[in-house]
VOKE-649663 format. One record per atom (N, C-alpha, C): residue number from 1; residue in three letters; atom name; z, x, y. Coordinates in Angstrom, 1 decimal, decimal comma, padded with zeros to 4 digits, always signed. Last residue first. Layout:
NUM; ALA; CA; Z; X; Y $
...
***
This chain:
130; GLU; N; -017,9; -048,5; +007,2 $
130; GLU; CA; -018,6; -049,6; +006,4 $
130; GLU; C; -017,8; -050,8; +006,4 $
129; ILE; N; -018,6; -046,3; +009,8 $
129; ILE; CA; -017,6; -047,2; +009,2 $
129; ILE; C; -018,3; -048,3; +008,4 $
128; ALA; N; -019,8; -043,0; +009,5 $
128; ALA; CA; -020,1; -044,5; +009,8 $
128; ALA; C; -019,1; -045,3; +009,1 $
127; LEU; N; -018,5; -040,2; +011,1 $
127; LEU; CA; -018,7; -041,0; +009,8 $
127; LEU; C; -018,9; -042,4; +010,2 $
126; ILE; N; -019,6; -037,3; +012,6 $
126; ILE; CA; -019,1; -038,7; +012,8 $
126; ILE; C; -019,5; -039,5; +011,6 $
125; ASN; N; -018,5; -034,2; +013,0 $
125; ASN; CA; -019,2; -035,0; +012,0 $
125; ASN; C; -018,7; -036,4; +012,1 $
124; GLU; N; -019,0; -031,5; +015,1 $
124; GLU; CA; -018,3; -032,8; +014,9 $
124; GLU; C; -019,2; -033,6; +014,0 $
123; LYS; N; -019,0; -028,2; +013,9 $
123; LYS; CA; -019,7; -029,3; +014,5 $
123; LYS; C; -019,0; -030,6; +014,2 $
122; SER; N; -017,5; -025,2; +014,7 $
122; SER; CA; -017,4; -026,4; +013,9 $
122; SER; C; -018,2; -027,5; +014,6 $
121; GLU; N; -018,7; -022,0; +014,6 $
121; GLU; CA; -018,5; -023,2; +015,5 $
121; GLU; C; -018,5; -024,4; +014,6 $
120; LYS; N; -017,1; -019,5; +012,9 $
120; LYS; CA; -018,2; -020,4; +012,9 $
120; LYS; C; -017,8; -021,6; +013,8 $
119; ALA; N; -016,1; -016,3; +013,5 $
119; ALA; CA; -015,7; -017,7; +013,5 $
119; ALA; C; -017,0; -018,5; +013,7 $
118; GLU; N; -016,7; -013,7; +011,2 $
118; GLU; CA; -017,0; -014,3; +012,5 $
118; GLU; C; -016,7; -015,8; +012,5 $
117; LYS; N; -013,8; -012,4; +009,5 $
117; LYS; CA; -015,1; -013,1; +009,5 $
117; LYS; C; -015,4; -013,6; +010,9 $
116; TYR; N; -012,3; -009,3; +010,1 $
116; TYR; CA; -012,3; -010,7; +010,2 $
116; TYR; C; -013,7; -011,3; +010,1 $
115; LYS; N; -012,3; -006,5; +007,8 $
115; LYS; CA; -012,7; -007,2; +009,1 $
115; LYS; C; -012,6; -008,7; +009,0 $
114; ILE; N; -010,0; -004,2; +006,6 $
114; ILE; CA; -010,8; -005,5; +006,3 $
114; ILE; C; -011,1; -006,2; +007,6 $
113; SER; N; -009,2; -001,2; +005,3 $
113; SER; CA; -009,6; -001,9; +006,5 $
113; SER; C; -010,4; -003,1; +006,1 $
112; ILE; N; -006,7; +000,4; +003,8 $
112; ILE; CA; -007,7; -000,6; +003,4 $
112; ILE; C; -008,0; -001,4; +004,7 $
111; TYR; N; -005,6; +003,4; +003,1 $
111; TYR; CA; -005,8; +002,6; +004,3 $
111; TYR; C; -007,0; +001,6; +003,9 $
110; LEU; N; -003,0; +005,0; +001,4 $
110; LEU; CA; -004,3; +004,3; +001,3 $
110; LEU; C; -004,4; +003,4; +002,4 $
109; LEU; N; -001,4; +008,1; +001,5 $
109; LEU; CA; -001,5; +006,8; +002,0 $
109; LEU; C; -002,9; +006,2; +001,8 $
108; GLY; N; -001,4; +010,8; +001,0 $
108; GLY; CA; -000,6; +009,9; +000,1 $
108; GLY; C; -000,6; +008,5; +000,5 $
107; ASN; N; -003,2; +011,8; +002,9 $
107; ASN; CA; -001,8; +012,2; +002,9 $
107; ASN; C; -000,9; +011,3; +002,1 $
106; LYS; N; -005,5; +009,2; +002,6 $
106; LYS; CA; -005,2; +010,4; +003,3 $
106; LYS; C; -003,7; +010,7; +003,3 $
105; MET; N; -008,3; +007,3; +001,7 $
105; MET; CA; -007,0; +007,7; +001,3 $
105; MET; C; -006,7; +009,1; +002,0 $
104; PRO; N; -010,2; +004,3; +002,6 $
104; PRO; CA; -010,0; +005,7; +002,6 $
104; PRO; C; -008,6; +006,1; +002,2 $
103; PRO; N; -011,6; +001,5; +001,8 $
103; PRO; CA; -010,3; +002,1; +001,4 $
103; PRO; C; -010,2; +003,6; +001,4 $
102; LYS; N; -012,9; -001,3; +003,4 $
102; LYS; CA; -013,1; +000,2; +003,2 $
102; LYS; C; -011,8; +000,8; +002,9 $
101; ALA; N; -014,3; -004,5; +003,1 $
101; ALA; CA; -013,1; -003,6; +002,9 $
101; ALA; C; -013,5; -002,2; +002,7 $
100; SER; N; -016,2; -006,4; +003,3 $
100; SER; CA; -016,2; -005,3; +004,4 $
100; SER; C; -015,1; -004,3; +004,1 $
99; LYS; N; -015,7; -008,3; +001,5 $
99; LYS; CA; -016,8; -007,4; +001,2 $
99; LYS; C; -016,9; -006,2; +002,2 $
98; LEU; N; -013,7; -009,8; +002,6 $
98; LEU; CA; -013,3; -008,8; +001,6 $
98; LEU; C; -014,4; -007,9; +001,3 $
97; ASP; N; -013,2; -010,8; +005,6 $
97; ASP; CA; -014,4; -010,5; +004,8 $
97; ASP; C; -014,1; -009,4; +003,8 $
96; VAL; N; -010,9; -013,4; +006,4 $
96; VAL; CA; -011,3; -012,0; +006,3 $
96; VAL; C; -012,4; -011,8; +005,4 $
95; ASN; N; -010,1; -016,1; +006,4 $
95; ASN; CA; -010,8; -015,6; +007,6 $
95; ASN; C; -011,1; -014,1; +007,6 $
94; ASP; N; -008,6; -016,7; +004,2 $
94; ASP; CA; -010,0; -016,9; +004,1 $
94; ASP; C; -010,8; -016,4; +005,3 $
93; ASP; N; -005,9; -014,3; +003,8 $
93; ASP; CA; -006,5; -015,5; +004,3 $
93; ASP; C; -008,0; -015,5; +004,1 $
92; VAL; N; -004,7; -012,7; +000,8 $
92; VAL; CA; -005,2; -012,6; +002,2 $
92; VAL; C; -005,9; -014,0; +002,5 $
91; SER; N; -002,2; -011,3; -001,2 $
91; SER; CA; -003,1; -012,5; -000,9 $
91; SER; C; -003,5; -012,4; +000,6 $
90; PHE; N; -002,0; -008,4; -003,2 $
90; PHE; CA; -001,8; -009,0; -001,9 $
90; PHE; C; -002,7; -010,2; -001,7 $
89; ARG; N; -000,4; -006,4; -005,5 $
89; ARG; CA; -001,3; -007,5; -005,3 $
89; ARG; C; -001,0; -008,1; -004,0 $
88; SER; N; +000,0; -003,3; -007,3 $
88; SER; CA; +000,3; -004,2; -006,2 $
88; SER; C; -000,8; -005,2; -006,0 $
87; ASN; N; +001,0; -000,8; -009,1 $
87; ASN; CA; +000,4; -002,1; -009,4 $
87; ASN; C; +000,9; -003,0; -008,2 $
86; ILE; N; +001,1; +002,6; -010,0 $
86; ILE; CA; +001,1; +001,6; -009,0 $
86; ILE; C; +000,4; +000,3; -009,4 $
85; SER; N; +002,7; +005,5; -011,3 $
85; SER; CA; +001,8; +004,4; -011,4 $
85; SER; C; +002,1; +003,4; -010,2 $
84; TYR; N; +003,2; +008,7; -012,7 $
84; TYR; CA; +003,3; +007,9; -011,5 $
84; TYR; C; +002,3; +006,7; -011,6 $
83; GLU; N; +004,9; +010,5; -015,1 $
83; GLU; CA; +003,8; +009,5; -014,9 $
83; GLU; C; +004,1; +008,7; -013,6 $
82; ARG; N; +005,6; +013,9; -015,5 $
82; ARG; CA; +006,0; +012,6; -015,1 $
82; ARG; C; +004,8; +011,7; -014,8 $
81; GLY; N; +005,0; +016,5; -015,8 $
81; GLY; CA; +004,8; +015,6; -016,9 $
81; GLY; C; +005,1; +014,2; -016,7 $
80; THR; N; +005,2; +018,4; -013,8 $
80; THR; CA; +006,5; +017,8; -014,3 $
80; THR; C; +006,3; +017,0; -015,6 $
79; VAL; N; +002,5; +019,3; -013,6 $
79; VAL; CA; +003,6; +020,2; -013,5 $
79; VAL; C; +004,8; +019,6; -014,2 $
78; GLU; N; +000,7; +017,1; -013,7 $
78; GLU; CA; +000,5; +018,3; -014,6 $
78; GLU; C; +001,7; +019,2; -014,6 $
77; ASP; N; +001,5; +013,7; -013,8 $
77; ASP; CA; +001,7; +015,0; -013,0 $
77; ASP; C; +001,6; +016,2; -014,0 $
76; LYS; N; -000,7; +011,2; -014,4 $
76; LYS; CA; +000,4; +012,0; -015,0 $
76; LYS; C; +000,4; +013,4; -014,3 $
75; THR; N; -001,2; +008,1; -012,8 $
75; THR; CA; -001,5; +009,5; -012,9 $
75; THR; C; -000,4; +010,2; -013,6 $
74; LYS; N; -002,7; +005,0; -012,2 $
74; LYS; CA; -001,7; +005,7; -013,0 $
74; LYS; C; -002,1; +007,2; -013,1 $
73; GLY; N; -003,2; +001,9; -010,5 $
73; GLY; CA; -003,5; +003,3; -010,7 $
73; GLY; C; -002,3; +003,9; -011,5 $
72; GLU; N; -004,3; -000,8; -008,4 $
72; GLU; CA; -003,8; -000,3; -009,6 $
72; GLU; C; -004,1; +001,2; -009,8 $
71; ILE; N; -004,4; -003,4; -006,2 $
71; ILE; CA; -004,3; -002,0; -006,3 $
71; ILE; C; -003,6; -001,6; -007,5 $
70; ILE; N; -006,2; -006,2; -005,1 $
70; ILE; CA; -005,3; -005,7; -006,2 $
70; ILE; C; -005,5; -004,1; -006,2 $
69; ILE; N; -006,3; -008,9; -003,1 $
69; ILE; CA; -006,6; -007,5; -003,1 $
69; ILE; C; -005,6; -006,9; -004,2 $
68; LEU; N; -007,5; -012,3; -003,3 $
68; LEU; CA; -006,5; -011,3; -003,7 $
68; LEU; C; -007,1; -009,9; -003,5 $
67; ASN; N; -007,6; -015,6; -002,0 $
67; ASN; CA; -008,2; -014,2; -002,1 $
67; ASN; C; -007,2; -013,2; -002,3 $
66; THR; N; -007,2; -018,6; -003,8 $
66; THR; CA; -006,5; -017,5; -003,0 $
66; THR; C; -007,3; -016,2; -003,2 $
65; HIS; N; -007,7; -020,5; -005,7 $
65; HIS; CA; -008,1; -020,8; -004,3 $
65; HIS; C; -007,5; -019,8; -003,3 $
64; ASN; N; -007,1; -019,1; -008,1 $
64; ASN; CA; -006,3; -020,3; -007,6 $
64; ASN; C; -006,5; -020,6; -006,1 $
63; GLU; N; -008,5; -016,2; -007,0 $
63; GLU; CA; -007,8; -016,8; -008,0 $
63; GLU; C; -006,9; -018,0; -007,5 $
62; ARG; N; -010,9; -013,8; -006,3 $
62; ARG; CA; -010,4; -015,1; -005,9 $
62; ARG; C; -009,8; -015,8; -007,1 $
61; LYS; N; -010,5; -010,3; -005,7 $
61; LYS; CA; -011,0; -011,5; -006,5 $
61; LYS; C; -010,4; -012,7; -005,9 $
60; THR; N; -011,0; -006,8; -005,6 $
60; THR; CA; -010,8; -008,1; -004,9 $
60; THR; C; -011,2; -009,2; -005,8 $
59; SER; N; -009,5; -003,6; -006,3 $
59; SER; CA; -010,4; -004,7; -006,5 $
59; SER; C; -010,0; -005,9; -005,7 $
58; ILE; N; -009,2; -000,3; -006,8 $
58; ILE; CA; -008,9; -001,3; -005,8 $
58; ILE; C; -010,0; -002,4; -006,1 $
57; LYS; N; -007,7; +002,2; -008,7 $
57; LYS; CA; -008,7; +001,1; -008,7 $
57; LYS; C; -008,3; +000,1; -007,7 $
56; LEU; N; -007,1; +005,7; -009,0 $
56; LEU; CA; -006,9; +004,4; -008,3 $
56; LEU; C; -008,0; +003,4; -008,5 $
55; ASP; N; -007,8; +008,1; -010,0 $
55; ASP; CA; -007,1; +007,2; -010,9 $
55; ASP; C; -006,8; +005,9; -010,2 $
54; GLU; N; -008,9; +009,6; -007,9 $
54; GLU; CA; -009,8; +009,2; -009,1 $
54; GLU; C; -009,1; +008,2; -010,0 $
53; LYS; N; -006,7; +010,2; -006,4 $
53; LYS; CA; -007,7; +009,3; -005,9 $
53; LYS; C; -008,6; +008,7; -007,0 $
52; ASN; N; -003,6; +010,2; -008,1 $
52; ASN; CA; -004,9; +010,8; -007,7 $
52; ASN; C; -005,9; +009,8; -007,3 $
51; ILE; N; -000,4; +009,5; -006,9 $
51; ILE; CA; -001,5; +009,0; -007,6 $
51; ILE; C; -002,8; +009,7; -007,1 $
50; GLY; N; +001,5; +010,5; -005,2 $
50; GLY; CA; +001,6; +010,9; -006,6 $
50; GLY; C; +000,4; +010,4; -007,4 $
49; LEU; N; +001,5; +007,8; -003,0 $
49; LEU; CA; +001,9; +009,2; -003,2 $
49; LEU; C; +002,1; +009,5; -004,7 $
48; VAL; N; +000,6; +005,6; -001,8 $
48; VAL; CA; +000,1; +005,9; -003,2 $
48; VAL; C; +000,4; +007,3; -003,5 $
47; ASN; N; +001,5; +003,1; +000,4 $
47; ASN; CA; +001,9; +004,4; -000,2 $
47; ASN; C; +001,4; +004,5; -001,6 $
46; HIS; N; -000,9; +001,5; +002,4 $
46; HIS; CA; -000,1; +001,5; +001,2 $
46; HIS; C; +000,2; +002,9; +000,7 $
45; ILE; N; -001,9; -000,6; +004,9 $
45; ILE; CA; -001,5; +000,8; +004,6 $
45; ILE; C; -000,5; +000,8; +003,5 $
44; LEU; N; -004,4; -002,6; +005,8 $
44; LEU; CA; -003,3; -002,6; +004,9 $
44; LEU; C; -003,1; -001,1; +004,6 $
43; ILE; N; -005,5; -003,8; +008,8 $
43; ILE; CA; -005,5; -002,5; +008,0 $
43; ILE; C; -004,2; -002,6; +007,1 $
42; ILE; N; -007,7; -006,4; +009,9 $
42; ILE; CA; -006,4; -005,9; +009,5 $
42; ILE; C; -006,6; -004,6; +008,7 $
41; GLY; N; -009,8; -006,9; +012,7 $
41; GLY; CA; -009,3; -007,3; +011,4 $
41; GLY; C; -007,9; -006,8; +011,1 $
40; GLU; N; -010,4; -006,4; +015,4 $
40; GLU; CA; -011,5; -006,5; +014,4 $
40; GLU; C; -011,1; -007,0; +013,1 $
39; ASP; N; -008,0; -006,1; +016,7 $
39; ASP; CA; -008,9; -007,2; +017,2 $
39; ASP; C; -010,0; -007,4; +016,2 $
38; THR; N; -005,6; -005,6; +014,1 $
38; THR; CA; -006,4; -005,1; +015,2 $
38; THR; C; -007,3; -006,3; +015,7 $
37; GLN; N; -002,5; -005,2; +012,5 $
37; GLN; CA; -003,5; -006,1; +012,9 $
37; GLN; C; -004,3; -005,5; +014,1 $
36; LYS; N; -001,3; -003,5; +009,7 $
36; LYS; CA; -001,6; -003,4; +011,1 $
36; LYS; C; -002,7; -004,4; +011,5 $
35; ILE; N; +001,3; -003,5; +007,4 $
35; ILE; CA; +000,0; -004,1; +007,8 $
35; ILE; C; -000,1; -004,0; +009,3 $
34; SER; N; +002,5; -001,4; +004,8 $
34; SER; CA; +002,7; -002,1; +006,1 $
34; SER; C; +001,3; -002,6; +006,4 $
33; TYR; N; +004,3; -000,7; +001,7 $
33; TYR; CA; +003,1; -001,0; +002,5 $
33; TYR; C; +003,5; -001,5; +003,9 $
32; PRO; N; +006,6; -000,4; +000,1 $
32; PRO; CA; +005,5; +000,6; +000,0 $
32; PRO; C; +004,3; +000,3; +000,8 $
31; ASN; N; +009,6; -000,4; +000,1 $
31; ASN; CA; +008,7; -001,1; +001,0 $
31; ASN; C; +007,4; -000,3; +001,1 $
30; MET; N; +010,7; +001,3; -001,7 $
30; MET; CA; +011,2; -000,1; -001,7 $
30; MET; C; +010,3; -001,0; -000,8 $
29; ASP; N; +009,2; +003,7; -001,2 $
29; ASP; CA; +009,2; +003,1; -002,5 $
29; ASP; C; +009,6; +001,6; -002,4 $
28; LYS; N; +007,7; +003,4; +002,1 $
28; LYS; CA; +008,4; +004,1; +001,1 $
28; LYS; C; +008,5; +003,3; -000,2 $
27; GLU; N; +006,2; +003,3; +004,9 $
27; GLU; CA; +005,8; +002,9; +003,6 $
27; GLU; C; +006,5; +003,8; +002,6 $
26; ILE; N; +007,2; +004,7; +007,1 $
26; ILE; CA; +007,6; +003,3; +006,9 $
26; ILE; C; +007,3; +002,9; +005,5 $
25; ARG; N; +008,6; +007,8; +007,2 $
25; ARG; CA; +007,4; +007,1; +006,8 $
25; ARG; C; +007,9; +005,7; +006,5 $
24; ASN; N; +010,3; +010,4; +007,4 $
24; ASN; CA; +009,9; +009,4; +008,5 $
24; ASN; C; +008,5; +008,8; +008,1 $
23; PHE; N; +012,9; +011,5; +006,0 $
23; PHE; CA; +011,5; +011,2; +005,6 $
23; PHE; C; +011,1; +010,1; +006,5 $
22; LYS; N; +015,1; +014,1; +006,4 $
22; LYS; CA; +014,6; +012,9; +007,0 $
22; LYS; C; +013,2; +012,7; +006,5 $
21; TYR; N; +017,9; +016,2; +005,8 $
21; TYR; CA; +016,7; +015,6; +005,3 $
21; TYR; C; +016,4; +014,3; +006,1 $
20; PHE; N; +020,4; +017,1; +006,7 $
20; PHE; CA; +019,2; +017,5; +007,4 $
20; PHE; C; +018,0; +016,7; +007,1 $
19; ASP; N; +022,1; +016,0; +004,8 $
19; ASP; CA; +022,3; +015,7; +006,3 $
19; ASP; C; +021,1; +016,1; +007,1 $
18; ARG; N; +021,4; +017,2; +002,4 $
18; ARG; CA; +021,1; +015,7; +002,6 $
18; ARG; C; +021,3; +015,3; +004,1 $
17; ASP; N; +020,2; +019,9; +001,4 $
17; ASP; CA; +020,9; +019,6; +002,6 $
17; ASP; C; +020,6; +018,1; +002,9 $
16; PHE; N; +020,7; +021,0; -001,9 $
16; PHE; CA; +019,8; +020,2; -001,0 $
16; PHE; C; +020,7; +019,7; +000,1 $
15; ASP; N; +020,9; +023,8; -003,7 $
15; ASP; CA; +021,7; +023,0; -002,8 $
15; ASP; C; +020,7; +022,3; -001,9 $
14; PHE; N; +021,0; +024,7; -006,9 $
14; PHE; CA; +020,0; +024,4; -005,9 $
14; PHE; C; +020,7; +023,4; -004,9 $
13; PRO; N; +023,2; +024,9; -008,6 $
13; PRO; CA; +022,4; +026,1; -008,2 $
13; PRO; C; +021,4; +025,9; -007,1 $
12; ASN; N; +025,9; +023,7; -009,0 $
12; ASN; CA; +024,8; +023,2; -008,1 $
12; ASN; C; +024,0; +024,4; -007,7 $
11; PHE; N; +027,7; +024,9; -010,6 $
11; PHE; CA; +027,4; +023,5; -010,9 $
11; PHE; C; +026,2; +023,0; -010,1 $
10; ILE; N; +027,9; +027,4; -009,5 $
10; ILE; CA; +027,6; +027,3; -010,9 $
10; ILE; C; +027,2; +025,9; -011,3 $
9; ASP; N; +028,7; +026,9; -006,8 $
9; ASP; CA; +027,3; +027,3; -007,1 $
9; ASP; C; +027,0; +027,2; -008,6 $
8; LEU; N; +030,8; +024,1; -006,3 $
8; LEU; CA; +030,6; +025,5; -006,6 $
8; LEU; C; +029,2; +025,7; -007,1 $
7; ASP; N; +031,3; +021,4; -006,0 $
7; ASP; CA; +030,5; +022,1; -004,9 $
7; ASP; C; +030,2; +023,6; -005,2 $
6; LEU; N; +032,9; +020,6; -008,0 $
6; LEU; CA; +031,5; +020,3; -008,1 $
6; LEU; C; +030,6; +020,9; -007,1 $
5; PHE; N; +035,4; +021,4; -007,0 $
5; PHE; CA; +034,8; +022,2; -008,1 $
5; PHE; C; +033,3; +021,8; -008,3 $
4; ASN; N; +035,8; +021,3; -003,5 $
4; ASN; CA; +035,7; +020,5; -004,7 $
4; ASN; C; +035,0; +021,4; -005,8 $
3; LYS; N; +037,6; +023,9; -001,9 $
3; LYS; CA; +036,4; +023,2; -002,2 $
3; LYS; C; +036,5; +022,4; -003,5 $
2; ALA; N; +040,3; +023,8; +000,5 $
2; ALA; CA; +039,8; +024,0; -000,9 $
2; ALA; C; +038,5; +023,2; -001,1 $
1; MET; N; +040,4; +025,6; +003,5 $
1; MET; CA; +040,3; +024,3; +002,9 $
1; MET; C; +039,7; +024,5; +001,5 $
***
């Protein structure tokens, strides 16, 4: 069987086996995050592959009556000279305690654990009719 001239080694000195390749990670470029709910709170898992820990900034703020988690960062790769960056923003319910957020990073993933606030018992408030 004749080979396509593009398959010759002179045009493709580095052959990547696409049929063998599999990247088994939910948090990829087009869907860079996932959320896991636990009894204690939520864990936001975000792909930050290529970003140095020192170059990441994670902040929380309240804007337009909405709690936000903001992830920002930019790193220039020393080998390739390419710049990797991230800008993500998530809105979260009022029932989470943003001050409890803990963001460890491991294997190119950022894990932001946020605890639920303790539920306050609501007291019945009876209004006097005028």
